C-alpha positions as MATLAB code, in Angstrom:
seq = 'MKQTQSQLIKGLPRRIALMLLDCGLIALCYYLAVLLRFDGADAYKQPAVLQALVDYLPFALAVHVIVYWFGGLYEILWEYAGLRDLARLVLLCGLATGIIMMLSLIVRGDMVSGAVLTIGAVLSAAAMAGVRFLWRILRTYAAARGRGRAKKRRRAAPPMPLLIVGAGQAGAWAINLCKNQNGTFGEPVCIVDDDLTKKDLRVQGVPVRGTISDIPELVRKYHIVEIIIAITSLRGERLREVINLCNATHCRVRMLNDPQAVDENGKPMVPGLRELNTADFLSRDEIQLNDAQISSYLQGKVVLVTGGGGSIGSELCRQIMRYRPARLLIFDIYENCAYELETELRAKYGPNAPVLTLIGSIRDKARLDEVMQTYHPSVVFHAAAHKHVPLMETSPAEAVKNNVFGTKNLLNSAAEHGVERFVQLSTDKAVNPTNVMGCTKRICEMLIQTYARHTDMLCMAVRFGNVLGSHGSVIPLFEEQIKRGGPVTITHPDIVRYFMTIPEAAQLVLQAGGLAENGSIYVLDMGQPVRIMDLAKRIIRFYGYEPGVDMQIKVTGLRPGEKLYEELMLDTEQDKMLKTAHNKIFIAPPMEIDLPRFYTALQALQQSTEQGEEQVVEALQAIVGRYRPNRRVNEDHTVSAATGNTAIFAKAALEQAMANQAAAPQKE';
ca = [
      16.488   22.449  -23.251;
      20.196   23.082  -23.890;
      21.127   20.172  -21.617;
      18.753   17.855  -23.502;
      20.211   18.898  -26.872;
      23.737   18.351  -25.554;
      22.847   14.839  -24.385;
      21.317   14.012  -27.784;
      24.450   15.210  -29.574;
      26.651   13.085  -27.293;
      24.546   10.011  -28.058;
      24.552   10.585  -31.837;
      27.892    8.840  -32.632;
      26.685    5.653  -30.924;
      23.452    5.653  -32.941;
      25.262    6.297  -36.216;
      27.735    3.494  -35.465;
      24.874    1.077  -34.813;
      23.128    2.224  -37.990;
      26.251    1.605  -40.098;
      26.739   -1.784  -38.461;
      23.147   -2.718  -39.285;
      23.611   -1.633  -42.924;
      26.627   -3.914  -43.237;
      24.770   -6.823  -41.628;
      21.703   -6.326  -43.833;
      23.819   -6.235  -47.009;
      25.635   -9.403  -45.958;
      22.378  -11.162  -45.075;
      20.759  -10.330  -48.420;
      23.846  -11.635  -50.220;
      23.558  -14.876  -48.215;
      19.855  -14.961  -49.049;
      20.650  -14.878  -52.777;
      23.161  -17.707  -52.339;
      20.613  -19.784  -50.454;
      17.863  -19.059  -52.985;
      19.959  -19.936  -56.061;
      21.939  -22.867  -54.623;
      25.145  -21.091  -53.713;
      27.666  -21.264  -56.586;
      24.957  -21.167  -59.272;
      24.262  -17.569  -58.305;
      27.671  -16.551  -59.695;
      26.615  -17.845  -63.101;
      23.708  -15.426  -63.164;
      25.148  -11.884  -63.352;
      21.674  -10.457  -63.714;
      20.790  -11.693  -60.238;
      23.846  -10.135  -58.610;
      23.374   -6.885  -60.542;
      19.743   -6.736  -59.392;
      20.908   -7.179  -55.791;
      23.469   -4.356  -56.146;
      20.819   -2.044  -57.603;
      18.343   -3.067  -54.920;
      20.532   -2.623  -51.820;
      20.557    1.226  -51.514;
      16.779    1.288  -51.721;
      16.406   -1.546  -49.188;
      18.979   -0.099  -46.780;
      17.274    3.306  -46.853;
      13.914    1.750  -45.901;
      15.465   -0.315  -43.087;
      17.353    2.648  -41.614;
      14.289    4.937  -41.694;
      12.042    2.322  -40.061;
      14.635    1.480  -37.398;
      15.398    5.121  -36.613;
      11.799    6.234  -36.178;
      10.841    2.920  -34.566;
      13.217    3.679  -31.666;
      15.606    0.778  -32.287;
      18.640    2.991  -31.735;
      17.277    4.332  -28.443;
      17.548    0.933  -26.730;
      20.376    0.328  -24.258;
      21.178   -3.227  -25.207;
      23.197   -3.771  -22.026;
      19.831   -3.903  -20.218;
      17.609   -5.185  -23.057;
      14.983   -7.855  -22.546;
      12.355   -9.778  -24.482;
      10.330   -6.647  -25.251;
      13.310   -5.023  -26.936;
      14.024   -8.186  -28.946;
      10.377   -8.278  -30.010;
      10.613   -4.646  -31.129;
      13.658   -5.462  -33.308;
      11.865   -8.399  -34.976;
       8.690   -6.394  -35.574;
      10.588   -3.446  -37.080;
      12.538   -5.796  -39.344;
       9.279   -7.365  -40.508;
       7.734   -3.936  -41.057;
      10.703   -2.777  -43.141;
      10.536   -5.935  -45.263;
       6.812   -5.488  -45.819;
       7.296   -1.874  -46.924;
      10.090   -2.944  -49.298;
       7.913   -5.647  -50.875;
       5.059   -3.223  -51.392;
       7.230   -0.440  -52.834;
       9.130   -2.899  -55.062;
       5.926   -3.954  -56.731;
       4.475   -0.458  -57.027;
       7.529    1.625  -57.926;
      10.314   -0.592  -59.274;
       8.544   -3.713  -60.472;
       9.329   -7.289  -59.394;
      13.099   -6.761  -59.217;
      13.979   -9.229  -56.397;
      12.010  -12.351  -55.546;
       9.880  -12.547  -52.401;
      11.845  -15.581  -51.249;
      15.084  -13.593  -51.196;
      13.399  -10.775  -49.292;
      11.934  -13.176  -46.710;
      15.181  -15.087  -46.185;
      17.103  -11.814  -45.970;
      14.694  -10.427  -43.355;
      15.031  -13.518  -41.149;
      18.835  -13.558  -41.448;
      19.205   -9.812  -40.814;
      16.933   -9.903  -37.723;
      18.923  -12.826  -36.330;
      22.246  -11.163  -37.144;
      21.358   -7.793  -35.580;
      19.965   -9.427  -32.443;
      22.905  -11.809  -32.198;
      25.518   -9.066  -32.475;
      23.770   -6.951  -29.852;
      23.349   -9.742  -27.320;
      26.886  -11.013  -27.994;
      28.126   -7.522  -27.092;
      26.008   -7.624  -23.930;
      27.441  -11.021  -22.942;
      31.011   -9.847  -23.528;
      30.402   -6.673  -21.473;
      28.883   -8.702  -18.622;
      31.744  -11.208  -18.703;
      34.352   -8.466  -18.713;
      32.642   -6.681  -15.816;
      32.433   -9.934  -13.845;
      36.135  -10.612  -14.404;
      36.934   -7.074  -13.344;
      34.900   -7.461  -10.163;
      36.597  -10.795   -9.502;
      40.044   -9.270   -9.823;
      39.005   -6.372   -7.600;
      37.744   -8.791   -4.954;
      40.982  -10.720   -5.033;
      42.961   -7.519   -4.642;
      40.840   -6.485   -1.689;
      40.862  -10.042   -0.310;
      37.306   -9.425    0.763;
      35.448  -11.816    3.023;
      33.046  -14.213    1.251;
      29.532  -12.777    0.768;
      26.992  -13.718    3.393;
      24.815  -16.712    2.446;
      21.157  -15.977    1.724;
      18.069  -18.156    1.616;
      15.302  -17.173   -0.806;
      11.681  -18.029   -0.006;
       9.864  -18.591   -3.293;
      11.023  -20.212   -6.550;
       8.739  -18.235   -8.854;
       9.284  -15.112  -10.914;
       9.747  -12.966   -7.814;
      12.344  -15.403   -6.468;
      14.265  -15.279   -9.757;
      14.068  -11.495   -9.686;
      15.427  -11.440   -6.112;
      18.354  -13.695   -7.049;
      19.172  -11.511  -10.054;
      18.980   -8.408   -7.847;
      21.464   -9.907   -5.372;
      23.879  -10.941   -8.120;
      23.792   -7.491   -9.702;
      24.703   -5.820   -6.394;
      28.260   -7.228   -6.380;
      27.683   -9.124   -3.167;
      26.240   -6.145   -1.289;
      23.037   -8.056   -0.571;
      24.828  -11.365   -0.096;
      24.907  -14.560   -2.149;
      21.802  -16.756   -2.564;
      22.789  -20.349   -1.808;
      19.408  -22.107   -1.686;
      15.695  -21.628   -2.281;
      12.600  -23.040   -0.593;
       9.180  -23.414   -2.183;
       6.083  -25.395   -1.237;
       5.658  -26.554   -4.850;
       7.195  -30.050   -4.618;
       7.623  -30.244   -8.410;
      10.371  -27.620   -8.118;
      12.453  -29.651   -5.647;
      16.113  -29.982   -6.790;
      15.562  -27.673   -9.780;
      17.644  -24.507  -10.170;
      16.590  -20.886  -10.538;
      19.321  -18.629  -11.910;
      21.766  -21.347  -10.874;
      20.509  -21.522   -7.270;
      19.060  -24.909   -6.186;
      15.628  -25.458   -4.630;
      16.439  -27.464   -1.499;
      13.090  -27.917    0.232;
       9.789  -26.430    1.353;
       9.114  -23.511    3.664;
       8.869  -25.842    6.645;
      12.492  -26.857    5.991;
      13.798  -23.323    6.625;
      15.199  -23.971   10.154;
      17.104  -27.062    8.988;
      18.479  -25.327    5.869;
      19.557  -22.311    7.930;
      21.713  -24.585   10.078;
      23.019  -26.644    7.160;
      24.060  -23.731    4.933;
      24.911  -21.255    7.729;
      22.319  -18.794    6.423;
      22.666  -15.217    7.670;
      19.678  -13.598    5.962;
      16.326  -14.769    4.589;
      14.545  -12.946    1.753;
      10.803  -13.559    1.394;
      10.151  -13.354   -2.353;
       6.519  -14.416   -2.709;
       4.723  -11.142   -3.402;
       1.281  -12.783   -3.382;
       1.698  -14.018    0.203;
      -0.966  -12.495    2.453;
      -2.847  -13.017    5.674;
      -2.292  -15.850    8.100;
       0.127  -17.677    5.801;
       2.407  -14.628    5.617;
       2.392  -14.393    9.409;
       3.296  -18.088    9.669;
       6.230  -17.666    7.280;
       7.464  -14.542    9.095;
       7.257  -16.268   12.480;
       9.164  -19.289   11.133;
      11.873  -17.071    9.650;
      12.172  -14.929   12.777;
      12.556  -18.048   14.919;
      15.859  -18.767   13.114;
      17.256  -15.409   14.383;
      18.336  -14.571   10.817;
      17.780  -11.142    9.374;
      14.504  -11.238    7.411;
      13.628   -8.939    4.551;
      10.826   -8.759    2.000;
      11.079   -8.269   -1.752;
       9.193   -5.321   -3.206;
       6.787   -6.571   -5.849;
       8.717   -6.097   -9.143;
       5.409   -5.774  -11.017;
       3.886   -3.228   -8.627;
       3.200    0.333   -9.656;
       2.497    3.403   -7.571;
      -0.685    5.458   -7.635;
       0.542    7.317  -10.738;
       1.108    4.090  -12.661;
       4.907    4.314  -12.406;
       6.977    1.246  -11.412;
       7.881    1.000   -7.744;
      11.528    1.341   -6.769;
      12.953   -2.204   -6.925;
      14.760   -3.684   -3.991;
      14.426   -5.255   -0.575;
      12.680   -3.788    2.438;
      12.760   -4.511    6.127;
       9.792   -6.227    7.706;
       7.324   -3.889    9.337;
       4.749   -4.466   12.022;
       1.914   -4.337    9.478;
       3.251   -7.598    8.037;
       2.322   -9.322   11.312;
      -1.348   -8.455   10.812;
      -1.424   -8.853    7.037;
      -4.805   -9.706    5.548;
      -6.030  -10.371    2.049;
      -5.924   -7.325   -0.191;
      -9.095   -5.218   -0.162;
     -11.029   -5.126   -3.431;
     -12.415   -1.631   -3.937;
     -15.173   -0.482   -6.265;
     -13.187    2.397   -7.717;
     -16.012    3.484   -9.985;
     -18.337    3.895   -7.013;
     -15.778    5.897   -5.045;
     -14.828    8.011   -8.046;
     -18.470    8.871   -8.715;
     -18.728   10.947   -5.540;
     -15.155   12.294   -5.305;
     -13.979   13.087   -8.832;
     -14.365   16.749   -9.672;
     -15.756   17.580   -6.206;
     -14.473   19.833   -3.445;
     -13.656   17.539   -0.514;
     -13.051   18.700    3.065;
     -11.190   16.468    5.547;
     -11.252   17.654    9.150;
      -8.327   16.418   11.189;
      -6.603   16.046    7.829;
      -3.131   16.126    9.357;
      -3.770   13.179   11.680;
      -3.012    9.517   11.108;
      -6.308    8.525    9.498;
      -7.078   11.964    8.099;
      -3.773   12.213    6.248;
      -4.184    8.756    4.697;
      -7.719    9.698    3.662;
      -6.259   12.737    1.895;
      -3.678   10.580    0.102;
      -6.362    8.155   -1.047;
      -8.782   10.929   -2.069;
      -6.169   12.503   -4.351;
      -6.140    9.306   -6.430;
      -9.702   10.103   -7.503;
      -8.882   13.601   -8.862;
     -11.045   15.909   -6.733;
     -11.547   19.474   -7.909;
      -9.982   20.575   -4.614;
      -8.882   18.898   -1.395;
      -9.222   20.966    1.770;
      -7.038   19.818    4.688;
      -8.580   21.272    7.845;
      -6.671   20.906   11.110;
      -5.839   22.794   14.295;
      -2.260   21.497   14.324;
      -0.386   23.159   11.475;
       2.827   21.092   11.438;
       1.382   17.757   10.308;
      -1.048   19.461    7.925;
       1.798   21.429    6.333;
       3.931   18.286    5.944;
       1.018   16.494    4.269;
       0.417   19.356    1.838;
       4.127   19.403    0.969;
       4.053   15.636    0.367;
       0.994   15.848   -1.888;
       2.430   18.735   -3.916;
       5.689   16.837   -4.373;
       3.703   13.867   -5.670;
       1.029   15.580   -7.773;
       2.883   18.743   -8.766;
       3.150   22.288   -7.383;
      -0.253   23.154   -8.823;
      -2.025   20.217   -7.193;
      -5.531   21.225   -5.979;
      -4.613   20.977   -2.293;
      -5.216   23.658    0.312;
      -4.439   23.577    4.042;
      -6.788   25.502    6.319;
      -6.032   25.997    9.994;
      -8.938   26.039   12.392;
     -10.906   24.230   15.067;
     -14.228   22.439   14.718;
     -15.146   24.107   18.026;
     -15.172   27.445   16.173;
     -18.497   27.610   14.320;
     -17.672   30.950   12.719;
     -14.473   29.538   11.207;
     -16.369   26.524    9.873;
     -18.986   28.789    8.284;
     -16.228   30.866    6.702;
     -14.630   27.762    5.168;
     -17.971   26.436    3.907;
     -19.000   29.792    2.458;
     -15.664   30.317    0.705;
     -14.942   26.881   -0.762;
     -18.386   25.169   -0.940;
     -17.288   21.570   -0.263;
     -19.570   18.822   -1.545;
     -18.131   16.023    0.606;
     -16.937   16.175    4.231;
     -14.900   13.484    5.983;
     -14.886   14.193    9.700;
     -11.730   12.744   11.291;
     -11.012   15.489   13.836;
     -11.368   14.270   17.417;
      -9.690   13.893   20.784;
      -9.044   10.141   20.758;
      -6.598    9.177   23.541;
      -8.649    7.301   26.115;
      -6.615    7.954   29.312;
      -6.199   11.665   28.511;
      -9.916   12.127   27.962;
     -10.631   10.477   31.333;
      -8.753   13.313   33.029;
     -10.278   15.991   30.754;
     -13.837   14.853   30.003;
     -15.150   18.386   29.445;
     -12.610   18.968   26.673;
     -13.553   15.650   25.077;
     -17.207   16.684   25.047;
     -16.518   20.201   23.730;
     -14.435   18.888   20.853;
     -15.905   15.515   19.966;
     -19.589   16.158   20.585;
     -20.177   19.859   20.094;
     -17.393   20.260   17.539;
     -19.125   17.565   15.484;
     -22.471   19.296   16.006;
     -20.950   22.586   14.798;
     -19.622   20.862   11.690;
     -22.937   19.151   10.968;
     -24.828   22.428   11.352;
     -22.433   24.335    9.108;
     -22.380   21.566    6.487;
     -26.192   21.351    6.375;
     -26.537   25.135    6.140;
     -24.089   25.370    3.212;
     -25.353   22.572    0.991;
     -22.846   19.789    1.658;
     -24.029   16.680   -0.187;
     -22.340   13.928    1.827;
     -21.012   13.806    5.409;
     -18.906   10.854    6.607;
     -18.148   10.588   10.337;
     -15.293    8.394   11.571;
     -16.362    6.430   14.627;
     -14.746    3.744   16.777;
     -15.437    0.356   18.322;
     -15.055    2.119   21.679;
     -18.499    3.646   21.019;
     -20.093    0.219   21.601;
     -20.965   -0.338   25.264;
     -18.496    2.420   26.183;
     -16.496    2.351   29.395;
     -14.635    5.607   28.725;
     -15.404    9.223   27.969;
     -13.919    9.134   24.475;
     -16.035    6.143   23.419;
     -19.142    7.696   24.895;
     -18.628   10.942   22.970;
     -18.248    8.934   19.783;
     -21.501    7.116   20.523;
     -23.223   10.473   20.794;
     -21.681   11.464   17.453;
     -23.278    8.383   15.880;
     -26.605    9.531   17.330;
     -26.054   13.016   15.864;
     -25.335   11.500   12.437;
     -28.630    9.612   12.431;
     -30.502   12.654   13.698;
     -29.175   14.944   10.953;
     -29.741   12.246    8.331;
     -33.453   12.240    9.204;
     -33.931   15.994    9.402;
     -31.668   17.476    6.686;
     -31.116   16.975    2.954;
     -27.524   15.917    3.588;
     -26.464   12.266    3.244;
     -24.974   11.457    6.660;
     -23.193    8.265    7.674;
     -20.716    7.005   10.253;
     -17.988    4.377    9.844;
     -17.112    2.316   12.913;
     -13.767    0.506   13.138;
     -11.127   -0.507   15.677;
      -7.495    0.329   16.372;
      -5.244    1.393   13.533;
      -1.651    0.225   13.219;
       0.907    2.998   13.385;
      -1.463    5.804   14.349;
      -0.250    8.425   16.805;
      -0.202    6.964   20.307;
      -1.062    3.411   19.236;
       0.381    0.424   21.053;
       2.845   -0.849   18.435;
       5.005    2.303   18.194;
       5.067    2.250   22.015;
       6.307   -1.367   22.027;
       8.998   -0.555   19.463;
      10.222    2.412   21.460;
      10.360    0.346   24.661;
      12.297   -2.447   22.920;
      14.830    0.014   21.512;
      15.352    1.379   25.030;
      16.043   -2.147   26.307;
      12.635   -2.827   27.860;
      10.561   -3.728   29.626;
       7.607   -3.916   27.251;
       4.485   -2.879   29.150;
       0.925   -4.112   28.675;
      -2.010   -3.229   30.862;
      -3.542   -6.711   31.234;
      -2.499  -10.222   30.070;
      -5.979  -10.967   28.640;
      -6.631   -7.689   26.847;
      -7.628   -8.011   23.164;
      -8.053   -5.453   20.389;
      -9.120   -5.272   16.753;
      -6.472   -3.917   14.372;
      -6.169   -2.851   10.752;
      -3.596   -0.849    8.810;
      -4.045    2.859    8.139;
      -4.389    2.424    4.328;
      -6.897   -0.407    4.828;
      -9.019    1.720    7.161;
      -8.912    4.727    4.836;
      -9.879    2.649    1.795;
     -12.860    1.116    3.570;
     -13.984    4.535    4.807;
     -13.971    5.823    1.209;
     -15.854    2.722    0.075;
     -18.437    3.118    2.835;
     -18.905    6.734    1.805;
     -19.740    5.538   -1.693;
     -22.508    3.225   -0.444;
     -24.462    6.344    0.563;
     -27.130    4.758    2.762;
     -28.407    7.830    4.564;
     -28.171    7.605    8.346;
     -26.241    4.339    8.269;
     -23.593    3.291   10.730;
     -21.180    1.199    8.704;
     -19.255   -1.434   10.635;
     -15.958   -2.602    9.141;
     -14.875   -6.225    9.255;
     -11.757   -6.031   11.411;
     -10.914   -9.726   11.259;
     -10.151  -11.668   14.421;
      -9.288   -9.745   17.622;
      -5.632   -9.892   18.637;
      -4.357  -10.578   22.161;
      -2.008   -7.731   23.017;
       0.235  -10.155   24.933;
       0.675  -12.262   21.773;
       1.324   -9.140   19.714;
       3.976   -7.949   22.161;
       5.756  -11.316   21.952;
       5.711  -11.239   18.151;
       7.274   -7.802   18.022;
       9.899   -8.718   20.617;
      10.910  -11.734   18.506;
      10.850   -9.541   15.405;
      13.621   -7.457   16.985;
      15.661  -10.585   17.771;
      14.853  -11.017   21.471;
      13.144  -13.790   23.380;
      10.171  -12.677   25.530;
      10.777  -13.214   29.229;
      14.441  -14.132   28.637;
      16.296  -11.121   27.265;
      13.270   -8.806   26.982;
      10.816   -8.621   29.870;
       7.068   -7.998   29.609;
       5.586   -6.029   32.480;
       1.851   -5.942   33.308;
       0.944   -2.490   34.603;
      -2.822   -2.773   35.147;
      -5.774   -1.360   33.244;
      -5.776    2.380   32.627;
      -8.765    4.582   33.389;
     -11.510    4.054   30.850;
      -9.891    0.935   29.412;
     -11.697   -2.379   29.015;
     -10.424   -5.831   28.221;
     -12.095   -6.183   24.867;
     -13.711   -3.982   22.244;
     -16.909   -4.751   20.357;
     -17.862   -3.703   16.864;
     -21.587   -4.101   17.479;
     -24.092   -4.173   20.309;
     -25.617   -7.489   21.300;
     -28.963   -6.098   20.069;
     -27.378   -5.287   16.683;
     -25.917   -8.710   15.892;
     -29.042  -10.369   14.482;
     -30.080   -7.214   12.639;
     -26.732   -6.381   11.017;
     -27.241   -5.895    7.258;
     -24.898   -6.853    4.450;
     -23.667   -4.431    1.823;
     -22.252   -4.938   -1.655;
     -18.787   -5.006   -0.073;
     -17.860   -8.111    1.897;
     -15.974   -6.156    4.573;
     -18.646   -3.540    5.326;
     -21.897   -4.095    7.257;
     -24.684   -1.766    8.379;
     -25.810   -1.533   11.998;
     -29.562   -1.115   12.498;
     -30.738    2.461   13.168;
     -31.043    3.655   16.754;
     -34.324    4.675   18.288;
     -33.770    8.292   19.337;
     -36.313   10.325   21.289;
     -35.457   13.641   19.631;
     -36.848   16.106   22.239;
     -35.244   14.136   25.060;
     -31.964   13.907   23.107;
     -31.768   17.655   22.509;
     -32.630   18.383   26.147;
     -29.887   16.013   27.282;
     -27.421   17.674   24.898;
     -28.183   21.064   26.452;
     -27.579   19.602   29.903;
     -24.314   18.082   28.654;
     -23.167   21.422   27.304;
     -23.947   23.116   30.606;
     -22.086   20.401   32.516;
     -18.828   21.285   30.739;
     -18.813   24.518   32.763;
     -19.572   22.769   36.080;
     -17.030   20.001   36.633;
     -15.689   16.631   35.506;
     -18.102   14.450   37.462;
     -21.078   16.451   36.208;
     -19.859   15.790   32.633;
     -19.654   12.045   33.287;
     -23.150   12.007   34.795;
     -24.522   13.967   31.824;
     -22.905   11.475   29.425;
     -24.545    8.596   31.292;
     -27.910   10.305   30.973;
     -27.570   10.296   27.149;
     -25.873    6.921   26.625;
     -27.544    4.410   28.904;
     -24.977    1.706   28.108;
     -22.078    3.876   29.285;
     -20.418    2.191   32.292;
     -17.481    4.375   33.361;
     -14.322    2.494   34.256;
     -12.822    5.365   36.200;
     -12.262    6.339   39.798;
     -11.309    9.785   41.039;
      -8.674    9.578   43.770;
      -8.231   11.898   46.728;
      -5.392   13.706   44.956;
      -7.773   14.373   42.027;
      -6.015   11.899   39.745;
      -8.077    9.346   37.821;
      -7.452    5.591   37.822;
      -9.258    2.484   36.577;
     -12.097    1.232   38.752;
     -11.059   -2.062   40.341;
     -13.392   -5.033   40.165;
     -15.312   -3.655   37.234;
     -13.553   -5.443   34.416;
     -10.814   -7.659   35.807;
     -13.283   -9.991   37.539;
     -14.968  -10.803   34.281;
     -11.805  -11.075   32.152;
     -12.444  -14.590   30.906;
     -16.127  -13.989   30.189;
     -15.284  -10.747   28.399;
     -12.791  -12.451   26.133;
     -15.251  -15.234   25.310;
     -17.942  -12.637   24.561;
     -15.623  -10.822   22.140;
     -14.938  -14.031   20.243;
     -18.675  -14.893   20.207;
     -19.545  -11.472   18.814;
     -17.024  -11.921   16.023;
     -18.379  -15.382   15.173;
     -21.927  -14.013   15.092;
     -21.091  -11.309   12.541;
     -22.889  -11.919    9.220;
     -20.742  -13.265    6.411;
     -21.030  -12.354    2.753;
     -22.683  -15.122    0.731;
];
């Protein structure tokens, strides 16, 4: 409080000086208004007019000063003022004039004509704005001269030449940002834009020299060192094309933060430039969410996220907090990531944010019951799982204990304690699984449909593919290998995967949860599958290397449990896939489950976890008939991929993946 008062006192002389300056300008403008109204020299022959003006001025000045003071005119830093501040000045001047006219008629009578008041208001608004912006221009000019002299003294090297992509508002903002950084960001020398009507025009003094396809030629002609992509609306395939074209020039490439963007709290984002990230390579059109639908089941509710410290779980927690839950419970066995997430959320939403971290395992039914009994969650997002395919091939019993029976524990506890909605995160690896992890997830989907039919709880699963940037995903591995100097390793030249970003996946999971079709398996539209070889080459070029020339790509062979392609739906599901209200979410048809046989098989699976790895795999096959293990146990007890199982049919597998994608229903 004392510091705030001290700052206000320090700023008082400046405000008083501006107020006195305005009083002088207003008095002068009203005098000029009288001269204009009464034809200049003729006004001197009418003493009554001048005397009326002298009597009128104190009253008028008092009204102007009061309106300007409480209207915040003297709180504006005119060095950084824009059109909004100019509009405020004009509106306040008009308001003051209106008040004066009204009070003159009511209190003092018709002392000064309305014409004089109107002319005086226009002149005073122009004078006050002109003086302020003249001061701004002089300050800017003086600062520029000072920087110029400083540069000459330092004899600094000329700033690096920049090329700006985009001649719109964002491009102008980027140029202004560079100019205000005293050459730190470089000097824009040309712009490209696909709008041919802008060719040879100038933006902030920088000429538009061509279209985006002209970038390589302009880079050579103007010796460009860095390219700034300043089209904030660029998305999807077109963004990837522009990035690839820019990277091919071997210039540094950066993106402009959207100057109009705001964060989740409605505050403006920090302006500036950012480095490209790998998510830009797989950019897709922005997801349109039905916020009202999501808010209806999250706002004011207690929400539990298992695996809340993981890649997807943590992003789910961040997204959930936007919808103001009564309490968010972060449940995880690994305390470090969960603690970091809680710290992040408290820093963002305040120390009293309704966030609580609970340590525990879904394999511990008693701990789950304790959490449910204490906090009474209404919504559960189940993201806790062992997910690394090769690791689960060597430890199938642990995968079953955690993924299958941990999920069963959570479903039992949630149903017993009145949870309203249960959302299970599944994976494309659950479709025609070739690995233990995918098979356990398929069983989880079966559990979801079983509990949906036999409990009062709304149960659903959300099936999607690989997530960019998640722990252990392929892109962080590529980046680490490139930074070490290579080689970049892939398991097979024809392997393909579906990808989406972590925020995109989390948003669609929340949206699917809002659809609330009990027992549904929601399938997310993952776009086109990506060849991992092509992705590796893109990232290598992103870091300034040429694949196969100065950065090698090494094929290591399929890992145990791995297959060449992933599927989002079974072949029997394709024709029966249902649309939802959201164009990126579909519903797989329900599975036919023989409940007595299923429960008997689950008991056998649980017993197999105490017997041995091969018994676990056999028990999994007994439950999931489509499970075709791609694993072979060697004499030294290690596990490797089964040869001949997938490599022989590489081409057919790839074609099948593309056919499945083409057969997916599209929103009308």
